[in-house]
C-alpha positions, 0 to 999 in steps of 0.5 A: 100203339096198335095193340093194347088190353084195357081193363074193363068192369061189366054190369055186374062189377066183374073186371074184364080185359079188352083187346083193342086192335087197330085193324086199318093198320093190318090192312095191307096184309089182308089179301096176302092172308087169303091168297091161295088158301083154297088151293093149300086147303085141297092139297093136303091129303088128309080127311078134311073138315070145313067149318063155315057160317053160311055156304055162300061163303065158299068160292067157286072151287070149294063148291065144286071140291064139296060136290065131288066129296073132297071135304066134309061140310059143316055149316054153324048157323048164327055164328059170327067172325070168330066160328072157332069160339062160337 
């Protein structure tokens, strides 16, 4: 089973649920998730805000577009892979 929800009890005795996913099962899709994403983002004709965990994560196209003022960039320090939750 690639996905499962596992009930766990934390140190305070509270029941929590933990989502477990076999990430390696999704490997064939990884490259396709991000291919063309920069062009799609820059091609949208609305004001844009890009939130990043670090400016080193921008590709060359995003860096140039940011310098040209094509979107607002906000870098959030000390966040991880789930920036939308942090």
